[in-house]
C-alpha positions as CSV (number, residue, x, y, z in Angstrom):
1,M,102.3,112.2,67.1
2,K,106.1,112.0,68.2
3,L,107.7,110.6,71.4
4,N,107.8,113.3,73.9
5,L,111.2,112.6,75.9
6,K,112.0,114.4,78.7
7,R,115.4,112.2,78.8
8,P,117.1,109.9,76.3
9,L,114.9,106.4,75.9
10,A,117.6,103.4,75.2
11,F,116.2,101.0,72.8
12,F,118.1,97.3,73.5
13,D,118.3,93.9,72.9
14,L,120.2,91.0,74.1
15,E,121.0,87.9,72.6
16,T,121.6,85.0,74.7
17,T,122.6,81.4,75.4
18,G,119.1,80.8,76.3
19,T,116.1,81.5,78.2
20,N,116.5,80.7,81.5
21,I,117.6,83.8,83.5
22,G,119.4,82.5,86.5
23,V,121.1,80.2,84.7
24,D,122.3,81.9,80.7
25,R,124.6,84.7,79.4
26,I,124.4,87.3,77.0
27,V,126.4,87.1,74.0
28,E,125.3,90.3,72.3
29,I,124.3,93.4,73.4
30,S,122.7,96.4,71.0
31,V,121.4,99.5,72.4
32,I,120.2,102.8,70.5
33,K,119.6,105.2,72.1
34,M,116.9,108.2,71.3
35,N,117.4,111.4,72.7
36,P,115.2,114.3,73.3
37,D,116.7,116.4,70.8
38,G,116.0,113.3,67.9
39,S,119.4,112.6,67.5
40,E,120.7,108.7,68.2
41,A,123.5,106.9,69.4
42,V,124.2,103.1,68.7
43,K,126.4,100.8,70.4
44,T,126.9,96.7,70.1
45,W,128.8,94.6,72.1
46,K,129.8,90.6,71.7
47,V,130.1,89.4,75.1
48,N,132.3,85.9,75.5
49,P,129.5,84.2,78.0
50,E,131.9,82.1,79.7
51,M,130.0,79.1,78.7
52,P,129.4,76.7,75.8
53,I,126.6,78.7,73.1
54,P,123.9,75.7,72.5
55,L,123.3,74.8,68.8
56,E,119.9,75.8,69.3
57,S,120.5,79.1,70.2
58,S,123.3,79.4,67.6
59,L,120.9,78.5,65.1
60,V,118.4,81.4,66.1
61,H,120.8,84.0,66.3
62,G,123.8,83.0,64.2
63,I,126.4,83.7,66.9
64,Y,128.7,80.3,67.7
65,D,131.3,79.8,70.3
66,E,134.0,80.6,67.9
67,D,132.6,84.4,67.4
68,V,132.9,85.4,71.2
69,L,135.5,83.0,71.6
70,H,138.3,86.5,71.9
71,A,135.3,89.0,72.8
72,P,135.3,90.3,76.7
73,V,133.4,89.0,79.3
74,F,130.9,90.6,80.6
75,K,132.7,91.9,83.2
76,A,134.9,94.3,81.1
77,V,132.0,95.6,79.3
78,A,130.1,96.0,82.4
79,D,130.7,100.0,82.7
80,D,131.0,100.9,79.4
81,V,126.9,99.4,78.9
82,A,126.2,101.1,82.3
83,V,127.5,105.0,81.6
84,F,126.0,104.3,78.2
85,I,122.6,104.2,79.0
86,A,123.1,105.8,82.7
87,D,120.7,108.8,82.3
88,S,117.8,106.8,79.9
89,D,114.6,105.2,80.3
90,L,114.9,101.5,78.7
91,A,112.5,100.1,76.2
92,G,112.4,96.7,74.5
93,Y,110.7,93.8,73.1
94,N,109.5,91.6,75.9
95,S,112.5,93.4,77.7
96,N,110.3,93.4,80.8
97,R,110.2,90.1,81.4
98,F,113.4,89.0,79.4
99,D,115.8,91.4,78.5
100,I,115.8,93.7,81.7
101,P,116.3,91.2,84.1
102,M,118.8,89.4,82.2
103,L,120.5,92.2,82.3
104,M,120.1,93.3,85.6
105,E,121.4,89.8,86.6
106,E,124.9,90.2,84.3
107,F,125.3,93.4,86.7
108,L,124.7,91.9,89.5
109,R,126.7,88.6,89.2
110,V,129.7,90.7,88.4
111,G,129.2,92.9,91.4
112,H,128.5,95.9,89.6
113,G,126.2,98.5,91.3
114,F,123.9,99.7,88.1
115,E,120.4,100.3,89.6
116,L,117.3,100.5,88.0
117,D,115.4,102.9,90.4
118,E,113.5,106.1,88.7
119,R,113.3,104.8,85.6
120,Y,110.8,104.5,82.8
121,F,110.3,100.7,81.1
122,V,108.3,100.0,77.9
123,D,107.7,96.8,76.8
124,V,106.9,97.0,72.8
125,Q,105.7,93.5,73.0
126,N,103.0,94.8,75.3
127,I,101.7,97.5,73.6
128,F,101.6,94.8,70.7
129,H,99.6,91.9,72.2
130,Q,97.7,94.0,73.9
131,M,96.5,95.9,70.6
132,E,96.9,93.3,67.6
133,Q,98.2,90.0,69.5
134,R,101.3,89.3,67.1
135,T,105.3,88.7,67.1
136,L,107.8,90.9,66.5
137,K,108.4,89.7,62.7
138,A,104.5,90.5,62.6
139,A,104.3,93.5,63.9
140,Y,107.3,95.0,62.0
141,Q,104.9,94.2,59.0
142,F,101.9,95.0,60.3
143,Y,102.9,98.3,61.2
144,C,105.7,99.4,59.1
145,G,104.8,97.7,56.2
146,K,108.1,95.9,55.6
147,D,110.5,92.7,56.7
148,I,113.1,92.6,59.3
149,V,116.8,92.0,57.1
150,N,118.7,90.3,58.6
151,A,116.3,89.0,61.9
152,H,117.4,87.9,64.5
153,S,120.7,90.0,64.8
154,A,120.7,92.2,68.3
155,E,121.1,95.5,66.2
156,A,118.2,94.8,63.3
157,D,116.0,93.5,65.9
158,T,116.5,96.6,68.4
159,R,116.3,99.0,65.1
160,A,112.7,97.3,64.5
161,T,111.5,97.4,67.7
162,M,112.2,101.2,67.9
163,E,110.2,101.5,64.5
164,V,107.2,99.4,65.7
165,L,107.0,101.6,68.7
166,L,107.5,104.9,66.6
167,A,104.6,103.6,64.0
168,Q,102.4,102.4,67.5
169,V,102.1,106.0,68.8
170,E,101.2,107.2,65.2
171,R,98.2,104.7,64.7
172,Y,97.0,104.6,68.3
173,A,97.1,108.1,69.1
174,N,93.3,108.2,69.8
175,A,92.8,104.5,70.1
176,E,90.7,103.6,73.1
177,F,91.2,100.5,75.2
178,E,89.4,98.7,77.6
179,D,91.0,96.3,80.6
180,K,89.9,93.6,82.1
181,K,87.7,95.9,84.7
182,G,85.8,97.4,81.9
183,V,88.1,101.0,82.7
184,K,88.4,102.8,79.3
185,S,91.3,105.0,78.2
186,I,93.5,106.2,75.8
187,P,97.2,104.6,76.8
188,V,99.6,104.7,74.2
189,T,100.6,108.6,73.8
190,G,104.1,109.9,73.2
191,N,104.5,110.4,76.7
192,V,106.8,107.6,78.2
193,D,105.7,107.6,81.5
194,E,101.8,106.7,80.3
195,L,103.4,104.0,77.9
196,H,105.7,102.8,81.3
197,K,102.0,102.7,83.0
198,F,100.9,100.6,79.6
199,T,103.2,97.7,79.6
200,N,103.7,97.2,83.1
201,L,100.0,96.2,83.4
202,T,100.9,93.3,86.1
203,K,103.0,95.3,87.9
204,P,106.1,93.2,88.6
205,V,108.0,93.7,91.7
206,D,110.8,91.7,89.9
207,F,110.4,91.9,86.5
208,A,110.7,87.8,86.2
209,G,107.3,88.2,87.8
210,R,108.1,85.7,90.6
211,M,106.0,88.6,92.7
212,V,103.7,91.7,91.6
213,F,102.0,94.1,93.3
214,N,98.1,94.0,94.4
215,D,95.7,96.9,93.8
216,A,96.9,98.2,97.3
217,G,100.3,98.2,96.4
218,E,101.5,95.4,98.5
219,E,103.8,92.9,96.9
220,C,102.2,89.1,96.7
221,F,103.8,86.0,95.4
222,N,102.7,85.3,91.1
223,F,103.9,81.2,91.3
224,G,104.0,78.1,93.4
225,K,101.6,77.1,96.5
226,H,101.7,81.2,97.6
227,K,100.2,82.5,94.6
228,G,98.3,85.3,95.3
229,K,99.3,85.9,99.0
230,R,100.6,88.6,100.1
231,V,104.9,88.1,100.8
232,E,104.8,89.5,104.5
233,D,101.7,87.3,105.1
234,V,103.6,84.2,104.0
235,F,106.9,85.1,106.2
236,K,104.5,85.5,109.3
237,A,102.9,81.5,108.8
238,E,106.3,79.9,106.6
239,P,109.2,81.8,107.9
240,S,111.5,79.0,106.0
241,Y,109.9,80.1,103.1
242,Y,112.3,83.1,102.4
243,A,115.4,80.7,103.1
244,W,113.7,78.4,100.7
245,M,113.9,81.1,98.1
246,M,116.9,82.4,99.1
247,Q,119.0,79.5,98.4
248,G,116.9,78.7,95.2
249,D,117.6,78.9,91.7
250,F,115.9,82.6,91.6
251,P,117.1,85.7,89.5
252,L,119.9,87.8,91.6
253,Y,117.1,90.8,91.1
254,T,114.4,88.4,92.8
255,K,116.2,87.8,95.8
256,R,117.2,91.4,96.3
257,K,113.8,92.6,95.9
258,L,112.9,89.4,98.2
259,E,115.4,90.7,101.0
260,Q,114.1,94.0,100.7
261,I,110.7,92.8,101.9
262,Y,111.9,90.9,104.5
263,K,114.1,92.8,106.0
264,R,111.0,95.6,106.1
265,F,109.2,92.9,107.3
266,T,111.3,92.0,110.3
267,Q,111.6,95.9,111.1
268,K,108.1,95.7,111.4
269,K,108.3,92.8,114.2
270,E,110.4,94.3,116.3
271,Q,108.9,97.8,116.8
272,P,106.6,97.4,119.6
273,K,102.5,97.2,119.0
274,P,100.4,99.8,120.7
275,E,98.9,97.5,123.0
276,Q,102.6,96.3,124.2
277,K,103.2,100.5,124.7
278,Q,100.0,101.0,126.9
279,A,101.1,98.0,128.7
280,A,104.6,99.0,129.6
281,K,103.3,102.1,130.7
282,A,100.9,100.6,133.0
283,E,103.1,98.9,134.6
284,A,105.3,101.6,134.8
285,P,106.0,101.9,139.1
286,V,104.0,104.8,140.2
287,Q,105.4,108.0,142.4
288,T,103.4,108.9,145.7
289,A,103.7,111.9,147.4
290,A,106.2,111.8,150.2
291,K,104.7,111.5,153.8
292,P,104.8,115.0,155.9
293,V,107.7,114.9,158.0
294,T,106.7,115.7,161.8
295,P,108.6,118.7,162.5
296,Q,111.1,117.6,165.9
297,L,111.7,119.7,168.8
298,P,115.2,120.7,169.8
299,Q,117.1,118.4,172.1
300,A,116.9,120.9,175.0
301,Q,112.9,120.9,174.8
302,K,112.4,117.3,174.7
303,P,110.9,116.4,178.1
304,A,113.0,113.9,180.1
305,Y,112.0,110.0,179.7
306,N,109.9,108.5,182.3
307,P,109.4,104.9,182.5
308,K,106.6,104.9,185.0
309,T,104.6,108.1,182.8
310,N,106.0,107.9,179.3
311,N,105.6,103.8,178.6
312,P,101.7,103.1,178.0
313,E,102.5,99.6,177.2
314,R,104.6,98.6,180.6
315,K,102.1,96.6,182.9
316,P,101.8,97.5,187.0
317,F,104.4,95.3,188.7
318,V,102.8,92.3,190.8
319,P,105.2,89.9,193.3
320,R,105.3,86.8,192.4
321,P,104.0,84.4,194.9
322,E,107.0,82.7,197.0
323,L,108.0,79.6,195.5
324,K,107.6,76.3,197.8
325,K,111.0,75.0,199.7
326,A,112.4,71.6,198.2
327,E,111.9,68.7,200.5
328,P,115.3,67.1,201.7
329,A,116.2,63.7,200.0
330,K,115.3,60.5,201.5
331,P,118.4,58.2,202.2
332,I,118.3,54.8,200.3
333,D,117.1,51.7,201.7
334,E,116.8,48.3,201.0
335,D,113.3,48.7,199.3
336,M,114.8,51.0,197.5
337,L,117.7,49.3,196.0
338,A,114.7,46.1,195.4
339,A,113.0,48.6,193.1
340,L,116.1,49.4,191.1
341,K,117.1,46.1,190.6
342,Q,113.8,44.8,189.2
343,K,113.8,47.4,187.0
344,F,117.4,47.7,185.5
345,G,117.8,43.9,185.5
346,K,120.8,44.3,187.7
């Protein structure tokens, strides 16, 4: 069985200064692009990482500081890499957990607009580990019957990865696989979309695996104290967790996906709930029917006003009794003066 390609499949491998996606840098990129017509195109770039290459890393891939001293930095080759794999699905060995997030980190670091949307990702290691549980060297020996010449050089490892996938597709053409839930299937086929599903069983949101999709398609944290919890639930219970992650030492692509989830979460919060809409509708002023207007008679036809007949509240006039006449003041005598003097002390 051969691969059934609807568009190119780019096998690629990275050699780096280390394995920390957020800190380390690429020193070599090699891509073998397999086209639907069976033809191949190969490109390899040496990259100046703009940082010292640790000796332990150089001992693995054989690239030392002097080898990349005059090589272009990633920003200078980013356009060439992006154009070469622009129309391709991606395949690699442990690529979903390392090579793809590392490559995206470099693109994001230099502000390049390279996107991964609408692509398939085939991780050859996942097929191998789920079917045989081995390393790349053992996989190459097991599937292809030979040893990798010049192992740990980017192009040699990339070609070995490509040959291993072709051998896997041939070997497992009708092999049955049973997952942890007891579901049986024949997952290793010549279709890249089927291989994508089989090599992405954990359903990562961000490739680094900090977040994964649950069975309902909801993003959940896959590390730390909130492992297994829905991301939106954590935002509700602990809003500061978003800021902690955005300021922390997490890959830029992880932060991008986290920001997208947070924006969606805040937009849903701002939308009024159905019960709020009902309450607002209930509080709206009710328009009442206008009171009937009593027709007015023309001015000429109005009866003349008579206070005696037209004022029902007017009470009948009752004459007031005559007031008593005030008595004349008495003349002041000695007794009055004595009383005043006793009262005021004078």
